[in-house]
C-alpha positions in Angstrom: 55.1 31.6 10.1 52.1 32.5 8.4 48.7 30.7 8.5 47.7 29.5 5.0 44.2 29.9 4.0 41.6 27.7 3.0 41.8 27.5 -1.2 38.7 29.0 -2.5 37.4 25.8 -4.0 37.7 24.0 -0.4 36.3 26.5 1.5 33.0 26.3 -1.0 32.8 22.4 -0.8 32.7 23.2 3.1 30.2 26.1 2.7 27.8 23.8 0.4 28.2 20.7 2.6 27.0 22.7 5.7 24.4 24.3 3.8 23.2 20.8 2.6 23.2 19.7 6.2 21.6 22.5 7.5 18.8 22.2 5.0 18.4 18.4 5.7 17.8 19.1 9.4 14.7 21.8 8.1 13.3 18.7 6.5 10.4 17.8 8.8 8.9 14.3 9.3 5.6 13.6 9.7 3.7 10.5 9.8 -0.3 9.7 8.9 -2.2 6.7 10.2 -5.2 5.6 8.4 -7.4 3.5 11.4 -9.8 0.7 10.1 -12.6 -1.1 12.1 -15.0 -3.9 11.2 -18.4 -4.6 12.4 -21.2 -6.8 11.3 -19.1 -7.2 7.7 -18.9 -3.8 7.6 -15.8 -1.7 7.4 -15.2 1.6 8.7 -12.5 4.4 8.6 -11.6 6.7 12.0 -12.0 10.5 10.8 -10.6 13.2 13.2 -12.0 16.6 13.5 -9.5 19.5 14.4 -9.9 22.2 16.9 -11.4 25.5 16.5 -7.9 27.0 16.5 -6.8 24.2 13.6 -9.5 24.8 11.4 -12.7 22.2 12.4 -12.0 19.9 9.7 -11.7 16.3 9.2 -8.8 14.4 9.0 -6.7 10.7 9.1 -4.4 10.8 12.0 -1.5 12.8 11.3 1.8 14.5 13.7 5.5 15.2 13.3 8.1 12.5 13.8 10.2 13.4 16.5 14.1 13.7 16.4 15.7 10.4 16.7 12.2 8.6 16.3 11.6 6.4 12.7 8.6 7.2 11.1 7.0 3.8 12.1 7.4 4.5 15.7 6.0 8.0 15.0 3.0 6.5 13.7 2.6 4.5 16.2 2.8 7.2 19.0 0.9 9.3 17.2 -1.9 6.8 16.8 -1.8 6.3 20.7 -1.8 10.1 21.6 -4.4 10.9 19.2 -6.7 8.2 20.1 -5.4 5.9 23.0 -5.1 2.8 20.2 -2.1 0.9 21.4 -1.4 -1.0 18.3 1.1 -2.2 15.5 0.7 -0.1 12.1 1.2 -1.3 9.0 3.3 0.7 5.8 2.0 1.5 2.9 5.0 2.5 1.4 3.0 5.8 -0.2 4.6 9.1 0.8 3.8 12.9 -0.1 6.3 15.8 -0.1 5.0 19.3 0.9 5.3 22.5 2.3 4.1 22.8 5.7 2.0 26.0 7.0 5.3 27.3 8.3 7.2 26.9 5.0 9.1 23.6 6.1 9.6 20.6 3.4 7.9 17.7 4.5 8.4 14.2 4.0 4.9 12.0 5.3 4.9 8.4 5.1 1.4 6.7 5.6 0.7 3.9 7.5 -2.6 1.9 8.6 -4.2 -0.3 11.0 -6.9 -2.6 11.6 -8.1 -1.8 15.2 -10.7 -3.7 17.2 -11.6 -0.6 19.4 -14.2 1.4 18.5 -13.9 3.2 21.6 -11.4 6.2 20.9 -10.2 8.9 23.2 -9.2 11.9 21.4 -7.0 14.6 22.2 -8.4 17.4 23.5 -5.3 19.4 22.2 -5.7 18.8 18.5 -9.3 17.1 17.6 -13.0 17.9 19.3 -14.8 15.1 17.9 -14.2 11.9 16.0 -16.5 9.4 13.7 -16.6 6.2 12.2 -17.7 6.1 8.7 -18.1 3.2 6.5 -15.3 3.0 4.0 -18.3 2.7 1.1 -19.8 6.7 2.1 -16.0 8.3 2.2 -15.1 10.9 -0.8 -13.0 13.4 -1.0 -15.3 15.7 0.5 -14.9 14.3 3.6 -11.2 15.4 4.1 -10.2 18.7 3.0 -6.5 17.6 2.2 -6.4 15.5 -1.0 -3.5 13.7 0.5 -5.6 12.3 3.7 -8.2 11.0 0.9 -5.3 9.4 -1.4 -4.0 8.1 2.3 -7.0 6.0 2.5 -7.6 4.7 -0.9 -4.2 3.1 -0.5 -4.5 2.1 3.0 -8.2 0.4 2.0 -6.2 -1.5 -0.5 -3.5 -2.8 1.9 -6.5 -3.6 4.0 -8.3 -5.7 1.4 -5.4 -7.3 -0.3 
């Protein structure tokens, strides 16, 4: 008995579903964490300086969310890996969609935390320095990317509410 061939319509549906699934797999997930610290009635935000290979710019904590990991879990892990701070993070409900330097579509969600730790153990693989900056002094010029500044502003609103 001869094998029946799939109808063109069924083939197209199967192909399009597979393409859509493959495109979903190409989307990268990232978490951004804004870290605050309070001292002497002042609030400070932590900025990390990327290493020379990455451009030596200042940023919040950012990093990829691993497969099988939630955005929240990724944010907590990145906070620990990049600063040595192990504590809870809070979702701001702010997210960004953009293309990364490798051309992948990225969804990045923003989290914040208020840390009791002013000592930071930076990851030398990614960063070369850190600084605590008074939130009253922060401007867009402190960040290379506007998303980082927007994340700071939204996180500060959350902290103050």
